[in-house]
C-alpha positions in Angstrom: -21.6 -18.8 13.5 -19.8 -19.9 16.6 -17.3 -22.8 16.9 -16.9 -24.7 20.1 -14.2 -27.2 20.9 -13.9 -30.0 23.4 -10.1 -30.6 23.1 -10.5 -33.2 20.4 -12.9 -31.7 17.8 -14.8 -28.5 16.8 -18.5 -28.1 16.5 -20.4 -25.3 14.6 -23.4 -23.5 16.1 -25.5 -20.8 14.4 -25.7 -17.5 16.2 -29.1 -16.0 17.2 -30.3 -13.8 14.4 -32.2 -10.5 15.0 -34.2 -8.8 12.3 -33.5 -5.4 13.8 -29.7 -5.9 13.7 -28.8 -7.7 10.5 -25.0 -7.5 10.6 -23.0 -8.5 13.7 -19.2 -8.0 14.0 -17.6 -10.0 16.9 -14.4 -8.4 18.2 -13.3 -10.5 21.2 -14.0 -13.6 23.2 -13.1 -14.7 26.7 -13.9 -17.9 28.6 -13.9 -18.8 32.3 -15.5 -21.6 34.3 -17.1 -23.2 31.2 -18.8 -20.0 30.1 -17.7 -17.8 27.2 -18.5 -14.2 26.5 -18.4 -12.7 23.0 -18.4 -8.9 22.4 -18.4 -6.7 19.4 -20.9 -4.5 17.6 -24.1 -4.7 15.6 -24.6 -2.5 12.5 -28.0 -1.6 11.2 -29.1 0.9 8.6 -27.2 2.1 5.6 -24.6 4.8 4.8 -25.2 8.0 6.8 -28.2 6.5 8.6 -26.3 3.5 9.9 -25.9 3.0 13.6 -23.7 0.7 15.8 -24.8 -0.8 19.0 -22.9 -3.1 21.4 -23.0 -6.8 20.9 -22.8 -9.1 23.9 -23.3 -12.9 23.6 -22.7 -15.7 26.1 -22.1 -19.4 25.5 -22.6 -21.9 28.4 -21.4 -24.9 26.5 -24.8 -25.8 25.2 -26.6 -22.6 24.2 -25.7 -19.2 22.7 -27.6 -16.2 24.1 -27.7 -12.6 23.2 -27.5 -10.2 26.2 -28.8 -6.6 26.3 -26.2 -3.9 26.3 -26.9 -0.7 28.2 -27.5 2.4 26.1 -25.6 5.5 27.0 -27.8 8.6 27.1 -26.8 11.2 24.5 -24.6 8.8 22.4 -25.7 7.5 19.0 -23.2 4.6 18.6 -21.6 2.1 20.9 -19.3 -0.9 20.4 -17.3 -3.3 22.5 -13.8 -4.3 21.4 -12.4 -6.3 24.3 -13.5 -8.6 27.1 -11.9 -10.4 30.0 -13.6 -13.0 32.3 -12.9 -14.6 35.7 -15.1 -16.8 37.9 -16.7 -13.6 39.4 -17.9 -12.3 36.0 -16.7 -10.4 32.9 -15.6 -6.9 32.1 -16.0 -5.5 28.5 -14.6 -2.3 27.2 -15.3 -0.2 24.1 -16.7 3.2 23.2 -19.8 5.2 22.9 -19.8 8.0 20.3 -21.6 10.8 18.6 -20.3 12.5 15.4 -18.2 14.8 17.6 -17.5 13.0 20.9 -16.2 9.6 21.9 -16.2 8.2 25.5 -15.0 5.0 27.0 -17.7 2.4 27.5 -17.2 -0.3 30.3 -19.8 -3.0 31.0 -19.7 -5.7 33.7 -21.7 -8.9 34.0 
């Protein structure tokens, strides 16, 4: 669920649902020029077979869309924990990881 406000009231919107990724965890949101970007992670699978992948969504004031996050070769999991936006675009940061190694993940739109 996403809430949007116009300065006077709030409105609820349902987020797009994917059957491949049943559980999304939003971590941060940033807005600029009437557009908002939401980042976090999507969890699918159970216990030791679970896997995280980055979540990126945009809100243009009318429609919520899910964007594709780039996969990092050799890394099993990825998630985004922060985002900042300006008129020129957004930068999101997080991590890509295996069971032994973790690396910084940076995405730009």
